[in-house]
N, C-alpha and C positions, 0 to 999 in steps of 0.2 A: 713457804710462806708467800701468800699472794700480795703483791704490792699494788698500789693504785694505778701504776703504769700498765701492769698486766691486765687489770680490769678494763682500763680504757682502750687497750689494744684489741679486745674481743669484738666480734661483729655486733653482738647484742648491745654492748655498751655504746658502740659508735652510733647505732640506730637510735638509742635512747637519748644520747647527748645532742642530737641534731635539734636545732632550734626550729620553731614553727614559722609560719609565713609572716607573722607580725614582728619577728626579731627578738622575742622574749626568750628566756632561758628555760621555759617549760619543756619537759621531755616529750618527744613525739611518739605517739602510739602507732606502732606498725601492725596492721592487721595480719592475721595468720593466712598464709597462702595454702590453699587446698589443691595441691598439684595432682594428686590421685583422682580427686573428684572431677576436676576439669578434664583430665585425660580420658576418664570413662565417659563423660558427656560428649567429648569430641568423637570418640569411637562410636557412640550410639548415633550421633548425627551423621557420621559417615555411612554407617549401615543403612540408616533411614534414606539417605540420599541415593544410595545404590539401589535400594528396593524401589523407590519412586521412579528412578531413571529406567529400571528394567521394565516396570509396568507401563510407563509412558511410551517407551520406544518398542515395545513388543507388538509386532504387527498382527499377532494372532488374536488380540483383543478387538481389533477392527473398530477403533474409536469413532470412525466416521459413521458406521452403522449404529453404534450406541447413541451418538448425537441425533441421528435421524429418527430413531424410535423412542427417544427419551420422553417426548411430550406428545406422542400420538394419542388419539382419542381412546383407543382400546386400553392402552396402558394407564391413562388418567382415570378412566372408568373403573378399572381394577383397583387403582390406588384409593379412590373414593370409597369403594366397597370395603376395602381393607380397613380404612380409617373408621368407617361407620361400624363395622363389626367389632373393632377394638374398643371403641367408645361404649357401645351397647353392652358388650361382655363385661367390661370393667365396672360400669355402673350397676348392672344387675348382679354381678358377682359379689361386689362389696355390700350391696344391700342385703343379699341373702347371707353373705359371710358374717356381717354384723349381727344379724339375727341368730345365726348359729353360735357366734361367740358369746352373746348374752345368755343363750340357753346353756352353753358349756359352763358358764360361771354361775348358773342358777343353783339354788339350794335344793331344787327338786331333783331327786336322783333319776327319775324316768326321763325328764327332759335332758338332763346332762348326759345320760347314756345314749339317747337317740342322737344327740348332736355329735358325740364322740364316734358313734357308729357311722354316721354320714361321712365325717372327715376321714375315717379309717378306710372306708370302701373306695371313695373317689381318689384318695391319694395312693391307693394300693394298685390301681389299674391304670394301664397306659392310656394316654389321651386318644390315640388312634383307635384303640379298641372301643373306648366309650363312644366316639363318633360313629364308628361302624355299627355299634349296637343300636344307637338311636336312629341311624339311617335305615336299619332293617327292623324297626320296631313293629312294622306292619305284619311281619311274619309271626310275631308272638301275640300281638293284640290287634287283630284286624279292625276292631271297632272299640271306641272308648265311649262310655256313657256316664251320665250324671243322674243319680237317683238314690233310692234307699238301699242300704246294705242288705244283701240277701232278699231284695224285693224288686219291684218294678223300676225301670229306668225311664226317666222323663225325656232326656236328650241323649241322642247317640250320634256319633260322627265317625266316618271311616278315616283311619290313620293315613291311608294312602293319599287322600285328598287334603289332610290336615298338615302333615309334616313334609314340606319340600326341602330341598338341599340347603337353602339359606336358613330357614327356621331350625332345621336340624343342627346346623353349625352353631347357631346362637344358643340353643338349648344345651348342646354338648359342652361347648366352651364355658358357658355360664356355670353349669353345675360343677365342672372341673375347677374353675377358678374360685368358686365360692368356698371350696374346702380349704384352699390355701389362704384365702382372705380371712376366713374364720380364725385361723391360727395367727395371722398377722395382727388382727384386731385384738385377739385375746392376749397376745404377748405385749402389745402396747398398753392395754388396760392394766395388766399385772406389773408393768414397769413403773406405774404411778405409786408413790409412797402411800401406805395405808393411812398415814396420819391425815392426808388430805380428805379422805372419805370420813374419817372420824370427826374432823373439824366441821365438815358439811352436815353430818348428822347432829352434831352438837348445836348447830344453828337452826335445826328443825327442817332441813331440806329433805324432800322425799328421795327415795332411791332412784327414781327415774330422773328427777331434776339434778341430783348429784352426778349421775352418769353423764347427763347432757351438758351441764354447766361447769363441772369441776374435773371429772376424770377424762372425758374425751379430749378437751382442748390440750391437756398436758400429755395425753397419750399420743397425740398427733406427731410429736417430735420423734417418737419411735416408729410410728406407723408410716409416715411419709417416705422415708428412704426405701423401706421394703416395698411399699406400694408402688413407688416409682420403678423399681426393678421388675415388679410384676407387670406393670403397664408395658414396659419395653419387651418383656418376655411374651406378653400376650400379642403385641404387635407382630413379632416374628413368628409366634405360634399359630397365627391365623393362616400361615402358608400351608398348614397341614390340611385345611379344608379343601384344598385343590383335589384331594382324592374323592371328594363328594361332588365334583364338577361345579363348585361354587366359583363364580367369576371374580376371584380376588386378584391381587396384583400378580402373584406367581402363576396362577392359571391363565390369566390373560397373556402373559409372556410365553407360556407354553403353547398356547394356541397359535401365536405368531411364528415361533421357531419350528413348529410342526409343519408349517407351510413353506417357510423360507430356508429351513435347515441351518440357520445361523444361531446355533445354540449358545455359544459363549458370549457373543455380544448382547443377546437378549437377556441372558442371566446377569450380565453386568448392569443392564438397565434396572432390573429388579433390585440388585444389590445396592446400587447408588441411591435409589429411592428409599430403601430401608435405612440407609445411613443418614440421609437427609432428615427423614421423619424422626429417627432415633435421636439425632443431635438436637432437634427442636424440643423433643420431650425431655431430654436431659437438662437443657437450659431452663425449661419450665419447672422441673423438679428442684433445681438449685434455688430458684426464687421462692418456691413454696416452702422449702426447708428453712430458708432465711426468714420467711414470714413467721413461722411457728417457733423460731428460735428467739423471738423478742423477749419472752419472759424468762429465758434461761441464762442470759448474760446481760451485763449492763450496756454493752455496746454491740451492735450487730456486726457480723463479719463483713469486710468490704467486698463489694462486687468485683468481678474481673475488670470492668471499666475503671472503677475506683483504684484498683491495684495498679493498672497501667498508668493512670494519671499520676499516682504517687511516685512510681518509678521514674517516669519522665521528669517530674519535678525535682526528684533527688538527683538525677543525672544532670539536669541543667544547673542545679545548685553547685554540684561538684565541678562542673565545667567552668562556671563563672568564678568559683573560688580559685581554681588552678590558673585561670587567666589573670586574676588579680594578683596572685602570688608571683607570677612571672613578670608582671608589670612593675612591681615594687622595686626589685633590684635595678631595673633600667632607670627608674626615676632617681634612685639614690646615686647611680653612676653618673 
């Protein structure tokens, strides 16, 4: 039989019978201590500190060389071309991908099949193969013309003079990204409840206006995260155009270390620039997702700055409460 004295002697009972800072007899709530969680976090921070220390103190990286070439004109020119290429490919790719998604969702079986075939072909072949194909298109079609089918051609142009390395990169990357963008847009449209479309049709809205005013704004909540991943992937994927001698960031770095033979430091320069740009794009993606989350919840999720302010305020509140609690016994004494 358990007596009241036995209950009072247990640690849990002692912690519950402690009075609060105001001296009342209310039980004190003791938070649960996650010892294992803090131990794993401490081990992870220790490993991170070891990795950062090894990278910072490794003389093979030649950080002085990295700092010297980080903002040179050749590297910045390559970075600008990489950013331009990424932006152009994403805009053109999503424009073409949206058209393909609309055709894929069409009731016309011919348009639906053609759209599916496009996506199937460009997702089934490697990007490098596609770029090399477009780069050597002159061997298959020396001239391109505009005219009547099986009839005379009014305008002809030589593909050798038409498709340079930069234009070939834009065409190849755009056609490749459009296939993936089509599936992203189609998945976002299908994620919208069919009742929204039925309600719009009941109000007399046309199919085009329903898609533009009702479906697309709600589908953006599903499209934006995947589109952000595609944008970052395209930024890094532009490095493959260096095989076409396009002066992007990686090719500019390669030209430098082919002359100086400082391979690792120059590769670190390109790596750091990719990390910087990717971090900026990730931050922009977060705020775009937050913008389109307005109609999904009553309150928007707090930004990192707001979370930091809230934690600082909570820490200051706990500190002031602890200081006040320590001061009361002194006043009573």
